[in-house]
N, C-alpha and C positions, 0 to 999 in steps of 0.2 A: 588561481586559474585566471590569468589576465585575458586570455582570448581562447576561443574554442573553435576549432576547425573540424568539420564533420566529414570523416573519411569512413565510409561504410564498408569496411573489410569484415565480412561476417564469418563467424565461427559457428557451425551448426552444432547445437546441443540437442541430441535426440534421445529421448527416454522412451523405450518401447513398452507397450502394454500387450496384453493378450490379444492375439489376432494380427499383430505386426504393424499396427497403426501408431499414431501419435497419442498424446494424452487426450483422454476423452472429455474431461471437464475441468480444465485449468481455471482457477478463480483467484489465485494469489501467487506472488513470486517475490523472493527476497534474497539478498546477498549478505552473508554473515559479516560482522564487523571486522573480523580478522582476515576476510577474503578467502577462507578455505572452503566454505560450503554454500550451496544453493538450496534454499527452502522453497517448496511449492506445495500448493493444495490442489489435489486432483481427485475427483470422485468423492469429495467429502472428507478426505483424510489428508494429513500432513505428511510430506515426504522430505527427506534431506539427502542430498547427494554431494559429491565432490565438485567444487567450482573449477572451471566455469561450465563444463559440459554435463554436470549432473551425474557423473558415473557412479555406479554402485549405490544408487538411490535406495534408501531404507524407509519403509513405512513406519512413521513414528506414532501414529494413532490407528485404532482399529474401530471403525464404525462411529467416528466422532460426529459425522454429519455437519462438519464445519465448512465454511467457504472462505476462511481468512486466517492468516498467521503472519507473525512478524518476529524477527530476531530481536532479542535484547542486546545489551552491550557486551555480554559474555557469551558463554556456550549454552545459551538457553533461548527459548522462544515462547511466545504466547499465542493462544488461540481461544475461541469461545465456543461453547456448546449449550444446548438447551435440552432439558429433561423435565420430569415432574417436579424436580426441586428448583426449577427456574433456570435462568442464564448463569453460567459460570465462566469466568476467564481463568484459564489454566496457565501455569508456568511449567514448562517441560524442558528437561535436559536432553542432550544428544544421546543419552543412554536409554531414553524412552520413559524415564520416571517423571510423573507429573503430579502436581499438587495444586489445589485451588488457590488462586491469587486474589480474585474478587468474586464474591457471590452476590447475586441479585438481592438476596435477603439481607446482606450486610450493609447495603447502601442506605444512608440516612434519609434520602428522598425516594419516593416511589417511582421507580423506573420500570416501564413495561417491557422494554427490549434493550439488550446490549449487543452492539455489533462493532466490527472493525477496530479492535483494540490495537494500539501502537504504543511502543515503549519509548520514553524519553532517553536521551543519551546518558543521563545519570543513573538510569535503571530504577529510579524511585517514584516515577509517575507514569500513569497509564492514561492516554487519551482515548476516548471511544465515542461512538455514536449511540445516543440514547433516545428512546421514545418515552415521553411522559405526558399524559393528559392530551393526547392527540398531536403533540408537538415533537418535532425531530430536531435535536440539538447536539452540540459537542459538549462533552463533560471531561473533567480532569480528576483522576483518583490518585491521591497521595498514598503510596503503599505504607510508608513509615507511620504516618499520623492517622491513617484511615479516614481521611476527610475528602469530601466530594465538592467540586466546584463546577457550576454550570458556566460554560464559556460563551455560548451564543444564545440568543433568543431570536430565531430566524423566521423569515416569512415563508420558508419552504424547506424541503428536505436538505440535509447535508450528508456527506459520505467521504470515505477513503482519506482520513487524516494522516499526516506524516509530520514528524518533528524536524525542525531545522537542526543542524549539527551542534549548535550552541544551546539548544533546548529552549530558546526564547520565543520561538514562533511555531505556528502550525500552518501547513498548507493543506487544503482540502477542496472538495467541489461542493457547490450548492446549486440547487434547482430553484432559482428565484426569478420572479418577474422583474426584469430590468427594461423599462420602457415597453416596447412592443414585443420584446424577445423573452421567451421562456425556454431556457436551456441550461444544461449543466455547465457551469463555468468554474475556473480555478480562482481560488481566493488565498490570501495569506492573512493570518490573524496574529497580531503582536500580543503575546501573553502578559507582558509587563504593563503595557499601556492600553490594551483593548483596541488598538488601532486595527481596522479591517480594510484590506485592499482587494479590489477585483483586478485580476490580471488578464483574463480572457472574456471580454464582453462581446459575444457573438451568438448566432443562432445554432451553433454546432454542438456536438456531444464531446465534452472534455471530461477525462476520467483519470483517477488514480495518480495524482501528482506526487513526485518524489524529489526532495531536496538533494542536490549534489553534495559530496563530502565536504566541499569548501563553503557551502551555503550560498554560492553565487548563482547557481542555475537550478531550474526546476524542469524535470522531464515528466511528460504526461501523454496519455492517449488522446487523439483528436480525430474526428472524421471530417475535418475541414474540406477535404477534396473528394469525399465519398467514402472510399475504404479507409478504415482507421489506420493512422500512422502514429509513431512515436514522435512527438514534438518536444523541443526544448526552448526555453526562454530564460532571460535573466530574472533575478529575484524581483526586480522592479517592473517586469513586464515587457522590457525592450528586447529586441533582437530575437524574435520568434523564428525558429528554423525547424523544418521537417527533418528529423533525424533518420527516419525510414521512409521509403517511397516504393510501395509495391501494391499488388492487387489483393493482398490478404489483410485480415484484421491483425494488427500488431498492438499488443496491450501489456499491462502490468510491468512498466519499466522498473528497473532496480539498478542502482549504481554500484560498480565495483568500488571498494573503499579507497582506492588510489585515485578514483575519478577519471581514469582513462578508458573505461569501458562502460557500456550500458547493456544489461541483459533485459530481455523481454520475451513474451510469448507471442507466437505467430500461428494463427488458426489456418490450417491447410485442409485440403479435401479429406485427408485421413486422420485428422485430429490436430491437436496443438503440438508444436515443437517449441523448444526454447533456444533462442539465438543470443549472441553477444556480438556487439560491434564496438570498435574503437572510436573514441571521441576526438582523437587528434593523430 
């Protein structure tokens, strides 16, 4: 993707709920790697519908009380739950069958909380947010070897990790004190060399960054101008552009695998709707 021109021709993706409104509690959104499905979390459960408009959405969990889910490289996805047995990251297929992938009790280090699991492109690693000893950091779980690696030792909370297409980097947000500013900013962590870069150093709320399929761009939510819009910038932090510009909160960006569309949620008076706009 040598250049990206922002043409906001919007396709409305409306998933009705009881009462005729929008989604009542959207907290996550993802586009399957084969481009066929849209996954979203609403009201604590995971749903999967046909891309891009989410038609024929099926509830994949029942009472999961989760707020996050992400597709793996195949026809499966992950989500996390909490019960008396502790936190569990589940691997679930599109047929609804689910099995534990990571149990809190399996981890070699004491982790008090597991959140925001995301799957590496090779399907063999899970990055997640973990709380341990009062500290919030990013961790990497190797599924094949059952080994845990702590990726950050941060001065503040971290959240919403996402792998680069080559699996060598993670983008995420951190709430760290940078000079006089304390705000959620977008970072990129090099998993090979531990290099950490800050891409948005400002006093605004930046959230849920997502790598483009070619790894050259990152889309994220930002309230730079007041209402939250979807913004995009290059992997090195240059060429920041507002992808959406409206009066609503636009959040949870997700790229179509071909890179020519970005899906996102938009909070309207009657609830969340899911939209898709072309990038060129």
